[in-house]
C-alpha positions, 0 to 999 in steps of 0.5 A, a space after each residue: 789729482 793724485 800725482 799731478 804736478 801743480 804750479 802757481 803762476 803769479 806771486 801776489 798776495 792771492 797766489 801766495 795764499 793759494 800756494 800755502 794752501 796747495 803745499 798742505 796737500 802736495 809735497 812739491 809745487 812749481 812756482 812762476 815768479 817773474 823776478 829773480 831777485 824776488 826768488 832769491 829773497 824768498 829762498 833766503 827768508 822762506 817768505 814772499 818778500 812783496 806780499 803776505 809776508 806772514 805766510 812762512 814756506 819750506 822753500 825746499 819744497 818749491 821749484 821756483 823759475 822766472 821762465 813761464 814756459 819751463 814751469 808750464 812744461 813741468 806741470 799738470 795743473 796751472 793755478 793762474 794768479 796774475 792780476 788781470 791788467 797783466 794777464 795778456 803780457 804774461 801769457 804772450 811769453 807762452 810757447 808751450 801748449 796748455 791744451 792738455 793742462 788743467 787751468 784754474 783761474 784765480 783772477 778776479 778781473 777780465 782780460 782787458 784788451 779782449 774784454 773777455 773773462 779769463 777762461 773764455 780767453 784761455 779757450 779762444 787763445 790757447 785752445 784749452 778745452 772747456 772741461 779743463 778750465 776752472 775758476 776759483 771764487 769765494 769769500 777768502 782773503 789772502 790775509 786770513 789764509 795766512 792767519 789760518 782763519 776758516 775760509 770757504 772756496 768754490 771751484 767752478 768747472 763745466 765738467 763737474 767731475 773735474 771740479 770734484 777732482 780739484 776740490 781736495 787740492 784746495 781744501 785744508 783744515 781751515 779751508 772748505 772747498 765745494 764744487 760748481 758748474 757755473 764758470 761764467 757766473 762765478 767769474 763775472 761775480 768775482 769781477 763785479 764784487 770788486 766794483 761794488 766794493 769800491 762803491 762801498 768805500 766811496 760811500 763810507 768816505 762820504 759818510 753814508 750810514 750802515 742803512 744805506 750801505 746795506 741797501 747798496 750791497 743788496 742792489 749790487 747782488 741784484 745787478 750781478 743776478 741780472 747781468 749773469 742771467 743776461 750773459 749766461 742764462 741758467 740756474 745759479 744760487 746767487 745767495 751762495 757763498 761764491 756769489 753773495 759771500 764774496 760780495 759781502 767780504 770784499 765790501 765790508 772787510 778791512 783787508 779789501 784793497 777795492 774798498 780802500 781804493 774807494 775810500 780814497 776816491 771818496 776822500 778826494 784822491 784822483 785815480 792815479 794818486 790812489 793807485 800809486 799810494 796803494 801800491 797794489 792792483 784794485 781789480 775793480 777799477 779795471 772791472 768797472 770798465 770791462 763790465 760797462 763795455 760788455 754791457 753796452 750790448 746787453 743793456 742790463 740795468 746796472 746803475 751802480 756799475 754805471 755810477 762807478 764808471 762816471 766817477 772813475 772814467 769820467 772824472 765826475 764828482 763822487 758826491 754828485 754821482 752817489 747822491 744821484 744813485 740814492 734815487 735809483 736804489 730800492 
């Protein structure tokens, strides 16, 4: 990646954290932020006004733009960090070819309209070769990146050579990064772990104890294993940090917005009320629908996903559904 021009697409907390990491390795970056007033405030304070305000930036090393096509044209590596509900809307503005770009998806969800993982969408929609598409996964909360706490990432790409080349871009004294060739497995796991974090939050509010919560997460890992094997057969170490580690931190951490969303649902909030109060995207809500729909064809046993779908989309009682779920877990 020597001399490659790197761009961040998206200005949420995860995009901001990734920008902080990249700027430890690159002198300059390009950064697409949709709203000019956000850029103006960012330049004035040196901090993202909306997200991860603890992270300070030298904005003289950042080329901001509200024009996604300008940023794409002037960059070689694109780090896509736009929440999944807005991916299609944002990329519909793209008029520049991305075929020769290396694109790293940092999205923790699927493209809703197509119900595809992001790398598949980029391949089909924009004709980006599979070997140029990568995904970043692992237990790495944006807030801990801002605090420079030790974190671990996994870069997945069908071309292991490309994954190896990308690792130094996202490696710092506080972030360890390793390569993988399991793109689909890492992407689906990144989607599903948010569903289990919502379930964890609901059960926590319903006063289930640590014993049950550990069983819930253990069964969630088994569901990820079954689903990823059905969708993309092959060897993967589901116990690795890119899978198990990411599930654990998303379920247990107070930084987890999906866990918080689940806690609010368990307390009796409606989906809309919880979303309005959080003012941030809980990817697991959209991921629940996406995985449930994808599983209509595969018919994999996913009792936790089914339970979350019943609560979030069929407005069934969390108390009743979780009670029923307790009889299905082992």
